[in-house]
PDBQT receptor file of N, H, CA, C and O in Angstrom, charges set to zero:
ATOM      1  N   UNK A   1       0.752  -1.343   0.065  1.00  0.00    +0.000 N 
ATOM      2  CA  UNK A   1       0.072   0.102  -0.036  1.00  0.00    +0.000 C 
ATOM      3  C   UNK A   1       0.714   1.204   0.061  1.00  0.00    +0.000 C 
ATOM      4  O   UNK A   1       1.492   1.324   1.007  1.00  0.00    +0.000 OA
ATOM      5  N   UNK A   2       0.573   2.158  -0.776  1.00  0.00    +0.000 N 
ATOM      6  H   UNK A   2      -0.059   2.060  -1.544  1.00  0.00    +0.000 HD
ATOM      7  CA  UNK A   2       1.649   3.224  -1.049  1.00  0.00    +0.000 C 
ATOM      8  C   UNK A   2       1.253   4.227   0.350  1.00  0.00    +0.000 C 
ATOM      9  O   UNK A   2       0.187   4.131   0.958  1.00  0.00    +0.000 OA
ATOM     10  N   UNK A   3       2.262   5.104   0.666  1.00  0.00    +0.000 N 
ATOM     11  H   UNK A   3       3.128   5.182   0.173  1.00  0.00    +0.000 HD
ATOM     12  CA  UNK A   3       2.175   5.919   2.137  1.00  0.00    +0.000 C 
ATOM     13  C   UNK A   3       1.084   7.129   1.761  1.00  0.00    +0.000 C 
ATOM     14  O   UNK A   3       0.833   7.527   0.623  1.00  0.00    +0.000 OA
ATOM     15  N   UNK A   4       0.693   7.454   2.602  1.00  0.00    +0.000 N 
ATOM     16  H   UNK A   4       0.898   7.131   3.526  1.00  0.00    +0.000 HD
ATOM     17  CA  UNK A   4       0.080   8.561   2.102  1.00  0.00    +0.000 C 
ATOM     18  C   UNK A   4       0.562   9.767   2.388  1.00  0.00    +0.000 C 
ATOM     19  O   UNK A   4       0.575   9.882   3.613  1.00  0.00    +0.000 OA
ATOM     20  N   UNK A   5       0.909  10.591   1.936  1.00  0.00    +0.000 N 
ATOM     21  H   UNK A   5       0.899  10.498   0.940  1.00  0.00    +0.000 HD
ATOM     22  CA  UNK A   5       1.776  12.046   2.107  1.00  0.00    +0.000 C 
ATOM     23  C   UNK A   5       0.813  13.371   3.004  1.00  0.00    +0.000 C 
ATOM     24  O   UNK A   5      -0.367  13.689   2.859  1.00  0.00    +0.000 OA
ATOM     25  N   UNK A   6       1.608  13.790   3.708  1.00  0.00    +0.000 N 
ATOM     26  H   UNK A   6       2.566  13.532   3.826  1.00  0.00    +0.000 HD
ATOM     27  CA  UNK A   6       0.908  15.188   4.201  1.00  0.00    +0.000 C 
ATOM     28  C   UNK A   6       1.103  16.081   3.997  1.00  0.00    +0.000 C 
ATOM     29  O   UNK A   6       1.966  16.609   4.698  1.00  0.00    +0.000 OA
ATOM     30  N   UNK A   7       0.378  17.009   2.764  1.00  0.00    +0.000 N 
ATOM     31  H   UNK A   7      -0.323  16.580   2.194  1.00  0.00    +0.000 HD
ATOM     32  CA  UNK A   7       0.907  17.764   2.394  1.00  0.00    +0.000 C 
ATOM     33  C   UNK A   7       0.373  19.094   3.392  1.00  0.00    +0.000 C 
ATOM     34  O   UNK A   7      -0.713  19.165   3.967  1.00  0.00    +0.000 OA
ATOM     35  N   UNK A   8       1.313  19.954   3.403  1.00  0.00    +0.000 N 
ATOM     36  H   UNK A   8       2.195  19.896   2.935  1.00  0.00    +0.000 HD
ATOM     37  CA  UNK A   8       1.461  21.187   4.112  1.00  0.00    +0.000 C 
ATOM     38  C   UNK A   8       1.476  22.692   2.973  1.00  0.00    +0.000 C 
ATOM     39  O   UNK A   8       2.342  22.947   2.136  1.00  0.00    +0.000 OA
ATOM     40  N   UNK A   9       0.270  23.479   3.284  1.00  0.00    +0.000 N 
ATOM     41  H   UNK A   9      -0.433  23.271   3.964  1.00  0.00    +0.000 HD
ATOM     42  CA  UNK A   9       0.468  24.814   2.317  1.00  0.00    +0.000 C 
ATOM     43  C   UNK A   9       0.987  25.683   2.857  1.00  0.00    +0.000 C 
ATOM     44  O   UNK A   9       1.091  25.596   4.081  1.00  0.00    +0.000 OA
ATOM     45  N   UNK A  10       1.419  26.644   2.294  1.00  0.00    +0.000 N 
ATOM     46  H   UNK A  10       1.334  26.714   1.300  1.00  0.00    +0.000 HD
ATOM     47  CA  UNK A  10       2.169  27.638   2.256  1.00  0.00    +0.000 C 
ATOM     48  C   UNK A  10       1.364  28.523   3.357  1.00  0.00    +0.000 C 
ATOM     49  O   UNK A  10       0.150  28.673   3.219  1.00  0.00    +0.000 OA
ATOM     50  N   UNK A  11       2.226  29.251   4.717  1.00  0.00    +0.000 N 
ATOM     51  H   UNK A  11       3.212  29.130   4.829  1.00  0.00    +0.000 HD
ATOM     52  CA  UNK A  11       1.641  30.042   5.393  1.00  0.00    +0.000 C 
ATOM     53  C   UNK A  11       1.123  31.345   4.787  1.00  0.00    +0.000 C 
ATOM     54  O   UNK A  11       0.196  32.005   5.256  1.00  0.00    +0.000 OA
ATOM     55  N   UNK A  12       1.880  31.661   3.610  1.00  0.00    +0.000 N 
ATOM     56  H   UNK A  12       2.633  31.125   3.229  1.00  0.00    +0.000 HD
ATOM     57  CA  UNK A  12       1.392  32.771   3.007  1.00  0.00    +0.000 C 
ATOM     58  C   UNK A  12       0.109  32.544   2.073  1.00  0.00    +0.000 C 
ATOM     59  O   UNK A  12      -0.474  33.555   1.682  1.00  0.00    +0.000 OA
ATOM     60  N   UNK A  13      -0.300  31.466   1.745  1.00  0.00    +0.000 N 
ATOM     61  H   UNK A  13       0.174  30.645   2.063  1.00  0.00    +0.000 HD
ATOM     62  CA  UNK A  13      -1.594  31.098   1.397  1.00  0.00    +0.000 C 
ATOM     63  C   UNK A  13      -2.944  31.934   1.584  1.00  0.00    +0.000 C 
ATOM     64  O   UNK A  13      -3.879  32.160   0.816  1.00  0.00    +0.000 OA
ATOM     65  N   UNK A  14      -2.653  32.342   3.035  1.00  0.00    +0.000 N 
ATOM     66  H   UNK A  14      -1.894  32.159   3.659  1.00  0.00    +0.000 HD
ATOM     67  CA  UNK A  14      -4.050  32.784   3.496  1.00  0.00    +0.000 C 
ATOM     68  C   UNK A  14      -4.827  32.059   3.994  1.00  0.00    +0.000 C 
ATOM     69  O   UNK A  14      -5.579  32.599   4.805  1.00  0.00    +0.000 OA
ATOM     70  N   UNK A  15      -4.986  30.748   3.787  1.00  0.00    +0.000 N 
ATOM     71  H   UNK A  15      -4.375  30.309   3.128  1.00  0.00    +0.000 HD
ATOM     72  CA  UNK A  15      -5.709  30.059   5.024  1.00  0.00    +0.000 C 
ATOM     73  C   UNK A  15      -7.311  29.725   4.062  1.00  0.00    +0.000 C 
ATOM     74  O   UNK A  15      -8.205  29.108   4.642  1.00  0.00    +0.000 OA
ATOM     75  N   UNK A  16      -7.501  30.170   2.686  1.00  0.00    +0.000 N 
ATOM     76  H   UNK A  16      -6.775  30.671   2.215  1.00  0.00    +0.000 HD
ATOM     77  CA  UNK A  16      -8.808  29.677   2.333  1.00  0.00    +0.000 C 
ATOM     78  C   UNK A  16      -8.370  28.648   1.587  1.00  0.00    +0.000 C 
ATOM     79  O   UNK A  16      -7.249  28.461   1.113  1.00  0.00    +0.000 OA
ATOM     80  N   UNK A  17      -9.538  27.866   1.508  1.00  0.00    +0.000 N 
ATOM     81  H   UNK A  17     -10.449  28.017   1.893  1.00  0.00    +0.000 HD
ATOM     82  CA  UNK A  17      -9.761  26.927   0.800  1.00  0.00    +0.000 C 
ATOM     83  C   UNK A  17      -9.378  27.062  -1.333  1.00  0.00    +0.000 C 
ATOM     84  O   UNK A  17      -8.708  26.405  -2.129  1.00  0.00    +0.000 OA
ATOM     85  N   UNK A  18     -10.156  28.130  -1.405  1.00  0.00    +0.000 N 
ATOM     86  H   UNK A  18     -10.700  28.664  -0.758  1.00  0.00    +0.000 HD
ATOM     87  CA  UNK A  18     -10.130  28.205  -2.830  1.00  0.00    +0.000 C 
ATOM     88  C   UNK A  18      -8.371  28.973  -3.292  1.00  0.00    +0.000 C 
ATOM     89  O   UNK A  18      -8.004  29.127  -4.457  1.00  0.00    +0.000 OA
ATOM     90  N   UNK A  19      -7.462  29.378  -1.950  1.00  0.00    +0.000 N 
ATOM     91  H   UNK A  19      -7.760  29.253  -1.004  1.00  0.00    +0.000 HD
ATOM     92  CA  UNK A  19      -6.390  29.918  -2.495  1.00  0.00    +0.000 C 
ATOM     93  C   UNK A  19      -5.307  29.144  -2.492  1.00  0.00    +0.000 C 
ATOM     94  O   UNK A  19      -4.854  28.487  -1.555  1.00  0.00    +0.000 OA
ATOM     95  N   UNK A  20      -4.775  29.288  -3.962  1.00  0.00    +0.000 N 
ATOM     96  H   UNK A  20      -5.143  29.822  -4.723  1.00  0.00    +0.000 HD
ATOM     97  CA  UNK A  20      -4.096  28.368  -5.025  1.00  0.00    +0.000 C 
ATOM     98  C   UNK A  20      -2.482  28.778  -4.239  1.00  0.00    +0.000 C 
ATOM     99  O   UNK A  20      -2.048  29.894  -3.954  1.00  0.00    +0.000 OA
ATOM    100  N   UNK A  21      -1.874  27.483  -4.048  1.00  0.00    +0.000 N 
ATOM    101  H   UNK A  21      -2.226  26.577  -4.279  1.00  0.00    +0.000 HD
ATOM    102  CA  UNK A  21      -0.285  27.900  -3.562  1.00  0.00    +0.000 C 
ATOM    103  C   UNK A  21       0.399  26.826  -3.659  1.00  0.00    +0.000 C 
ATOM    104  O   UNK A  21       0.175  25.978  -4.524  1.00  0.00    +0.000 OA
ATOM    105  N   UNK A  22       1.277  26.739  -2.820  1.00  0.00    +0.000 N 
ATOM    106  H   UNK A  22       1.460  27.428  -2.117  1.00  0.00    +0.000 HD
ATOM    107  CA  UNK A  22       2.758  25.765  -2.941  1.00  0.00    +0.000 C 
ATOM    108  C   UNK A  22       2.342  24.813  -1.993  1.00  0.00    +0.000 C 
ATOM    109  O   UNK A  22       2.175  25.298  -0.874  1.00  0.00    +0.000 OA
ATOM    110  N   UNK A  23       2.160  23.812  -2.076  1.00  0.00    +0.000 N 
ATOM    111  H   UNK A  23       2.295  23.418  -2.985  1.00  0.00    +0.000 HD
ATOM    112  CA  UNK A  23       2.423  22.933  -1.121  1.00  0.00    +0.000 C 
ATOM    113  C   UNK A  23       3.488  21.671  -0.935  1.00  0.00    +0.000 C 
ATOM    114  O   UNK A  23       3.737  20.896  -1.859  1.00  0.00    +0.000 OA
ATOM    115  N   UNK A  24       4.013  21.583   0.233  1.00  0.00    +0.000 N 
ATOM    116  H   UNK A  24       3.811  22.213   0.983  1.00  0.00    +0.000 HD
ATOM    117  CA  UNK A  24       5.074  20.620   0.330  1.00  0.00    +0.000 C 
ATOM    118  C   UNK A  24       4.992  19.434   1.392  1.00  0.00    +0.000 C 
ATOM    119  O   UNK A  24       4.500  19.515   2.517  1.00  0.00    +0.000 OA
ATOM    120  N   UNK A  25       5.601  18.270   0.779  1.00  0.00    +0.000 N 
ATOM    121  H   UNK A  25       6.001  18.204  -0.135  1.00  0.00    +0.000 HD
ATOM    122  CA  UNK A  25       5.550  16.921   1.704  1.00  0.00    +0.000 C 
ATOM    123  C   UNK A  25       7.050  16.251   1.656  1.00  0.00    +0.000 C 
ATOM    124  O   UNK A  25       7.988  16.211   0.859  1.00  0.00    +0.000 OA
ATOM    125  N   UNK A  26       6.773  15.801   2.823  1.00  0.00    +0.000 N 
ATOM    126  H   UNK A  26       6.012  15.833   3.470  1.00  0.00    +0.000 HD
ATOM    127  CA  UNK A  26       8.254  14.787   3.225  1.00  0.00    +0.000 C 
ATOM    128  C   UNK A  26       7.981  13.498   2.990  1.00  0.00    +0.000 C 
ATOM    129  O   UNK A  26       7.438  12.801   3.847  1.00  0.00    +0.000 OA
ATOM    130  N   UNK A  27       8.404  12.943   1.547  1.00  0.00    +0.000 N 
ATOM    131  H   UNK A  27       8.846  13.510   0.851  1.00  0.00    +0.000 HD
ATOM    132  CA  UNK A  27       8.436  11.838   1.192  1.00  0.00    +0.000 C 
ATOM    133  C   UNK A  27       9.432  10.963   1.949  1.00  0.00    +0.000 C 
ATOM    134  O   UNK A  27       9.065   9.788   1.917  1.00  0.00    +0.000 OA
ATOM    135  N   UNK A  28      10.188  11.085   2.394  1.00  0.00    +0.000 N 
ATOM    136  H   UNK A  28      10.487  12.039   2.419  1.00  0.00    +0.000 HD
ATOM    137  CA  UNK A  28      11.327  10.124   3.434  1.00  0.00    +0.000 C 
ATOM    138  C   UNK A  28      11.672  11.280   4.029  1.00  0.00    +0.000 C 
ATOM    139  O   UNK A  28      11.061  12.289   3.677  1.00  0.00    +0.000 OA
ATOM    140  N   UNK A  29      12.721  11.390   5.056  1.00  0.00    +0.000 N 
ATOM    141  H   UNK A  29      13.217  10.570   5.342  1.00  0.00    +0.000 HD
ATOM    142  CA  UNK A  29      13.118  11.764   5.893  1.00  0.00    +0.000 C 
ATOM    143  C   UNK A  29      14.109  12.953   4.925  1.00  0.00    +0.000 C 
ATOM    144  O   UNK A  29      14.016  14.125   5.292  1.00  0.00    +0.000 OA
ATOM    145  N   UNK A  30      14.660  12.770   4.206  1.00  0.00    +0.000 N 
ATOM    146  H   UNK A  30      14.736  11.818   3.908  1.00  0.00    +0.000 HD
ATOM    147  CA  UNK A  30      15.328  13.760   3.048  1.00  0.00    +0.000 C 
ATOM    148  C   UNK A  30      14.925  13.674   1.747  1.00  0.00    +0.000 C 
ATOM    149  O   UNK A  30      15.730  14.061   0.900  1.00  0.00    +0.000 OA
ATOM    150  N   UNK A  31      13.999  13.310   1.435  1.00  0.00    +0.000 N 
ATOM    151  H   UNK A  31      13.345  12.995   2.123  1.00  0.00    +0.000 HD
ATOM    152  CA  UNK A  31      13.349  13.744   0.354  1.00  0.00    +0.000 C 
ATOM    153  C   UNK A  31      11.901  14.406   0.593  1.00  0.00    +0.000 C 
ATOM    154  O   UNK A  31      10.971  13.907   1.226  1.00  0.00    +0.000 OA
ATOM    155  N   UNK A  32      11.944  16.045  -0.273  1.00  0.00    +0.000 N 
ATOM    156  H   UNK A  32      12.700  16.450  -0.787  1.00  0.00    +0.000 HD
ATOM    157  CA  UNK A  32      10.669  16.514  -0.324  1.00  0.00    +0.000 C 
ATOM    158  C   UNK A  32      10.229  16.592  -1.617  1.00  0.00    +0.000 C 
ATOM    159  O   UNK A  32      10.984  16.727  -2.580  1.00  0.00    +0.000 OA
ATOM    160  N   UNK A  33       8.611  16.483  -1.702  1.00  0.00    +0.000 N 
ATOM    161  H   UNK A  33       7.997  16.374  -0.920  1.00  0.00    +0.000 HD
ATOM    162  CA  UNK A  33       8.324  16.768  -2.756  1.00  0.00    +0.000 C 
ATOM    163  C   UNK A  33       7.047  17.867  -3.064  1.00  0.00    +0.000 C 
ATOM    164  O   UNK A  33       6.010  17.650  -2.437  1.00  0.00    +0.000 OA
ATOM    165  N   UNK A  34       7.067  18.824  -3.830  1.00  0.00    +0.000 N 
ATOM    166  H   UNK A  34       7.909  19.000  -4.339  1.00  0.00    +0.000 HD
ATOM    167  CA  UNK A  34       6.226  19.949  -4.372  1.00  0.00    +0.000 C 
ATOM    168  C   UNK A  34       4.946  20.133  -5.313  1.00  0.00    +0.000 C 
ATOM    169  O   UNK A  34       4.810  19.666  -6.444  1.00  0.00    +0.000 OA
ATOM    170  N   UNK A  35       4.215  20.765  -4.735  1.00  0.00    +0.000 N 
ATOM    171  H   UNK A  35       4.325  21.144  -3.816  1.00  0.00    +0.000 HD
ATOM    172  CA  UNK A  35       2.818  20.835  -5.969  1.00  0.00    +0.000 C 
ATOM    173  C   UNK A  35       2.249  22.004  -5.660  1.00  0.00    +0.000 C 
ATOM    174  O   UNK A  35       2.367  22.675  -4.635  1.00  0.00    +0.000 OA
ATOM    175  N   UNK A  36       1.519  22.226  -6.789  1.00  0.00    +0.000 N 
ATOM    176  H   UNK A  36       1.423  21.680  -7.622  1.00  0.00    +0.000 HD
ATOM    177  CA  UNK A  36       0.739  23.436  -6.841  1.00  0.00    +0.000 C 
ATOM    178  C   UNK A  36      -0.510  22.967  -6.027  1.00  0.00    +0.000 C 
ATOM    179  O   UNK A  36      -0.853  21.797  -6.195  1.00  0.00    +0.000 OA
ATOM    180  N   UNK A  37      -1.295  23.816  -5.087  1.00  0.00    +0.000 N 
ATOM    181  H   UNK A  37      -1.017  24.766  -4.951  1.00  0.00    +0.000 HD
ATOM    182  CA  UNK A  37      -2.700  22.765  -4.948  1.00  0.00    +0.000 C 
ATOM    183  C   UNK A  37      -3.815  22.958  -5.789  1.00  0.00    +0.000 C 
ATOM    184  O   UNK A  37      -4.851  22.339  -5.549  1.00  0.00    +0.000 OA
ATOM    185  N   UNK A  38      -3.708  24.095  -7.186  1.00  0.00    +0.000 N 
ATOM    186  H   UNK A  38      -2.866  24.599  -7.381  1.00  0.00    +0.000 HD
ATOM    187  CA  UNK A  38      -4.293  23.648  -7.929  1.00  0.00    +0.000 C 
ATOM    188  C   UNK A  38      -4.461  22.758  -9.312  1.00  0.00    +0.000 C 
ATOM    189  O   UNK A  38      -5.357  22.751 -10.156  1.00  0.00    +0.000 OA
ATOM    190  N   UNK A  39      -3.210  21.997  -9.194  1.00  0.00    +0.000 N 
ATOM    191  H   UNK A  39      -2.482  22.002  -8.509  1.00  0.00    +0.000 HD
ATOM    192  CA  UNK A  39      -2.696  21.034  -9.983  1.00  0.00    +0.000 C 
ATOM    193  C   UNK A  39      -1.729  19.991  -9.148  1.00  0.00    +0.000 C 
ATOM    194  O   UNK A  39      -0.513  19.892  -9.305  1.00  0.00    +0.000 OA
ATOM    195  N   UNK A  40      -2.602  19.179  -8.156  1.00  0.00    +0.000 N 
ATOM    196  H   UNK A  40      -3.591  19.260  -8.028  1.00  0.00    +0.000 HD
ATOM    197  CA  UNK A  40      -1.911  17.987  -7.407  1.00  0.00    +0.000 C 
ATOM    198  C   UNK A  40      -1.754  16.924  -7.704  1.00  0.00    +0.000 C 
ATOM    199  O   UNK A  40      -1.315  16.079  -6.923  1.00  0.00    +0.000 OA
ATOM    200  N   UNK A  41      -2.122  16.657  -9.094  1.00  0.00    +0.000 N 
ATOM    201  H   UNK A  41      -2.479  17.343  -9.729  1.00  0.00    +0.000 HD
ATOM    202  CA  UNK A  41      -1.254  15.630  -9.566  1.00  0.00    +0.000 C 
ATOM    203  C   UNK A  41       0.128  15.808 -10.545  1.00  0.00    +0.000 C 
ATOM    204  O   UNK A  41       0.865  15.065 -11.193  1.00  0.00    +0.000 OA
ATOM    205  N   UNK A  42       0.025  17.132 -10.270  1.00  0.00    +0.000 N 
ATOM    206  H   UNK A  42      -0.574  17.736  -9.744  1.00  0.00    +0.000 HD
ATOM    207  CA  UNK A  42       1.891  17.519 -10.572  1.00  0.00    +0.000 C 
ATOM    208  C   UNK A  42       2.435  17.468  -9.412  1.00  0.00    +0.000 C 
ATOM    209  O   UNK A  42       1.967  18.120  -8.479  1.00  0.00    +0.000 OA
ATOM    210  N   UNK A  43       3.622  16.607  -9.261  1.00  0.00    +0.000 N 
ATOM    211  H   UNK A  43       4.002  16.077 -10.019  1.00  0.00    +0.000 HD
ATOM    212  CA  UNK A  43       4.322  16.612  -8.171  1.00  0.00    +0.000 C 
ATOM    213  C   UNK A  43       5.797  16.319  -8.187  1.00  0.00    +0.000 C 
ATOM    214  O   UNK A  43       6.235  15.189  -8.405  1.00  0.00    +0.000 OA
ATOM    215  N   UNK A  44       6.794  17.714  -7.873  1.00  0.00    +0.000 N 
ATOM    216  H   UNK A  44       6.438  18.632  -7.696  1.00  0.00    +0.000 HD
ATOM    217  CA  UNK A  44       8.257  17.460  -8.220  1.00  0.00    +0.000 C 
ATOM    218  C   UNK A  44       8.842  16.993  -7.221  1.00  0.00    +0.000 C 
ATOM    219  O   UNK A  44       8.439  17.230  -6.082  1.00  0.00    +0.000 OA
ATOM    220  N   UNK A  45       9.783  16.324  -7.446  1.00  0.00    +0.000 N 
ATOM    221  H   UNK A  45      10.111  16.131  -8.371  1.00  0.00    +0.000 HD
ATOM    222  CA  UNK A  45      10.736  16.133  -6.233  1.00  0.00    +0.000 C 
ATOM    223  C   UNK A  45      12.302  16.735  -6.703  1.00  0.00    +0.000 C 
ATOM    224  O   UNK A  45      13.271  16.251  -7.289  1.00  0.00    +0.000 OA
ATOM    225  N   UNK A  46      12.115  17.474  -6.366  1.00  0.00    +0.000 N 
ATOM    226  H   UNK A  46      11.328  17.867  -5.890  1.00  0.00    +0.000 HD
ATOM    227  CA  UNK A  46      13.729  18.491  -6.495  1.00  0.00    +0.000 C 
ATOM    228  C   UNK A  46      15.045  17.404  -5.602  1.00  0.00    +0.000 C 
ATOM    229  O   UNK A  46      14.887  16.492  -4.790  1.00  0.00    +0.000 OA
ATOM    230  N   UNK A  47      16.175  17.944  -6.134  1.00  0.00    +0.000 N 
ATOM    231  H   UNK A  47      16.303  18.685  -6.793  1.00  0.00    +0.000 HD
ATOM    232  CA  UNK A  47      16.941  17.251  -5.531  1.00  0.00    +0.000 C 
ATOM    233  C   UNK A  47      17.375  18.588  -4.156  1.00  0.00    +0.000 C 
ATOM    234  O   UNK A  47      17.204  19.805  -4.225  1.00  0.00    +0.000 OA
ATOM    235  N   UNK A  48      17.869  17.894  -3.189  1.00  0.00    +0.000 N 
ATOM    236  H   UNK A  48      18.008  16.905  -3.132  1.00  0.00    +0.000 HD
ATOM    237  CA  UNK A  48      18.461  18.777  -2.133  1.00  0.00    +0.000 C 
ATOM    238  C   UNK A  48      19.071  20.081  -2.920  1.00  0.00    +0.000 C 
ATOM    239  O   UNK A  48      18.491  21.107  -2.567  1.00  0.00    +0.000 OA
ATOM    240  N   UNK A  49      20.090  20.297  -3.892  1.00  0.00    +0.000 N 
ATOM    241  H   UNK A  49      20.562  19.464  -4.180  1.00  0.00    +0.000 HD
ATOM    242  CA  UNK A  49      20.683  21.499  -4.274  1.00  0.00    +0.000 C 
ATOM    243  C   UNK A  49      19.842  21.893  -5.089  1.00  0.00    +0.000 C 
ATOM    244  O   UNK A  49      20.083  23.082  -4.874  1.00  0.00    +0.000 OA
ATOM    245  N   UNK A  50      18.841  21.939  -6.052  1.00  0.00    +0.000 N 
ATOM    246  H   UNK A  50      18.645  20.974  -6.226  1.00  0.00    +0.000 HD
ATOM    247  CA  UNK A  50      17.848  22.423  -6.679  1.00  0.00    +0.000 C 
ATOM    248  C   UNK A  50      16.962  23.320  -5.881  1.00  0.00    +0.000 C 
ATOM    249  O   UNK A  50      16.688  24.496  -6.116  1.00  0.00    +0.000 OA
ATOM    250  N   UNK A  51      16.481  22.413  -4.699  1.00  0.00    +0.000 N 
ATOM    251  H   UNK A  51      16.704  21.457  -4.508  1.00  0.00    +0.000 HD
ATOM    252  CA  UNK A  51      15.523  23.085  -3.384  1.00  0.00    +0.000 C 
ATOM    253  C   UNK A  51      16.040  24.056  -2.754  1.00  0.00    +0.000 C 
ATOM    254  O   UNK A  51      15.367  24.950  -2.242  1.00  0.00    +0.000 OA
ATOM    255  N   UNK A  52      17.371  23.988  -2.717  1.00  0.00    +0.000 N 
ATOM    256  H   UNK A  52      17.918  23.262  -3.133  1.00  0.00    +0.000 HD
ATOM    257  CA  UNK A  52      18.112  25.023  -1.812  1.00  0.00    +0.000 C 
ATOM    258  C   UNK A  52      18.500  26.556  -3.080  1.00  0.00    +0.000 C 
ATOM    259  O   UNK A  52      18.725  27.708  -2.709  1.00  0.00    +0.000 OA
ATOM    260  N   UNK A  53      18.476  26.159  -4.277  1.00  0.00    +0.000 N 
ATOM    261  H   UNK A  53      18.293  25.223  -4.579  1.00  0.00    +0.000 HD
ATOM    262  CA  UNK A  53      18.414  27.002  -4.932  1.00  0.00    +0.000 C 
ATOM    263  C   UNK A  53      16.972  28.050  -5.366  1.00  0.00    +0.000 C 
ATOM    264  O   UNK A  53      16.833  29.212  -5.748  1.00  0.00    +0.000 OA
ATOM    265  N   UNK A  54      16.272  27.166  -5.130  1.00  0.00    +0.000 N 
ATOM    266  H   UNK A  54      16.385  26.223  -4.820  1.00  0.00    +0.000 HD
ATOM    267  CA  UNK A  54      14.899  27.635  -5.747  1.00  0.00    +0.000 C 
ATOM    268  C   UNK A  54      14.351  28.646  -4.341  1.00  0.00    +0.000 C 
ATOM    269  O   UNK A  54      13.549  29.578  -4.408  1.00  0.00    +0.000 OA
ATOM    270  N   UNK A  55      15.069  28.124  -3.076  1.00  0.00    +0.000 N 
ATOM    271  H   UNK A  55      15.721  27.368  -3.021  1.00  0.00    +0.000 HD
ATOM    272  CA  UNK A  55      14.719  28.798  -1.803  1.00  0.00    +0.000 C 
ATOM    273  C   UNK A  55      15.319  30.022  -1.307  1.00  0.00    +0.000 C 
ATOM    274  O   UNK A  55      14.816  30.883  -0.584  1.00  0.00    +0.000 OA
ATOM    275  N   UNK A  56      16.450  29.958  -1.803  1.00  0.00    +0.000 N 
ATOM    276  H   UNK A  56      16.858  29.258  -2.390  1.00  0.00    +0.000 HD
ATOM    277  CA  UNK A  56      17.349  31.115  -2.216  1.00  0.00    +0.000 C 
ATOM    278  C   UNK A  56      17.138  32.111  -3.093  1.00  0.00    +0.000 C 
ATOM    279  O   UNK A  56      17.403  33.287  -2.844  1.00  0.00    +0.000 OA
ATOM    280  N   UNK A  57      16.664  31.710  -4.139  1.00  0.00    +0.000 N 
ATOM    281  H   UNK A  57      16.449  30.754  -4.342  1.00  0.00    +0.000 HD
ATOM    282  CA  UNK A  57      15.857  33.249  -5.267  1.00  0.00    +0.000 C 
ATOM    283  C   UNK A  57      15.139  33.580  -4.595  1.00  0.00    +0.000 C 
ATOM    284  O   UNK A  57      15.062  34.782  -4.339  1.00  0.00    +0.000 OA
ATOM    285  N   UNK A  58      14.140  32.492  -3.907  1.00  0.00    +0.000 N 
ATOM    286  H   UNK A  58      14.202  31.516  -4.115  1.00  0.00    +0.000 HD
ATOM    287  CA  UNK A  58      12.769  33.535  -3.902  1.00  0.00    +0.000 C 
ATOM    288  C   UNK A  58      12.965  34.162  -2.553  1.00  0.00    +0.000 C 
ATOM    289  O   UNK A  58      12.146  35.035  -2.263  1.00  0.00    +0.000 OA
ATOM    290  N   UNK A  59      13.905  33.877  -1.666  1.00  0.00    +0.000 N 
ATOM    291  H   UNK A  59      14.570  33.168  -1.901  1.00  0.00    +0.000 HD
ATOM    292  CA  UNK A  59      14.322  34.771  -0.446  1.00  0.00    +0.000 C 
ATOM    293  C   UNK A  59      14.864  36.322  -0.964  1.00  0.00    +0.000 C 
ATOM    294  O   UNK A  59      14.743  37.288  -0.212  1.00  0.00    +0.000 OA
ATOM    295  N   UNK A  60      15.384  36.432  -2.131  1.00  0.00    +0.000 N 
ATOM    296  H   UNK A  60      15.482  35.647  -2.743  1.00  0.00    +0.000 HD
ATOM    297  CA  UNK A  60      16.044  37.499  -2.543  1.00  0.00    +0.000 C 
ATOM    298  C   UNK A  60      15.568  38.066  -3.312  1.00  0.00    +0.000 C 
ATOM    299  O   UNK A  60      16.110  39.077  -3.758  1.00  0.00    +0.000 OA
TER     300      UNK A  60
């Protein structure tokens, strides 16, 4: 049976059910998965290096 991921919405989403935002889930202790709430079937599994680069760019 596949493990069910616990998706967490960004705290910047505003909390409304109709608000589209980035969601993140821990697939394993070292692997994160990302998806857009309006496209939940499309899941990205970035490498730690790529995720770090994304987060660094978003902070700037």
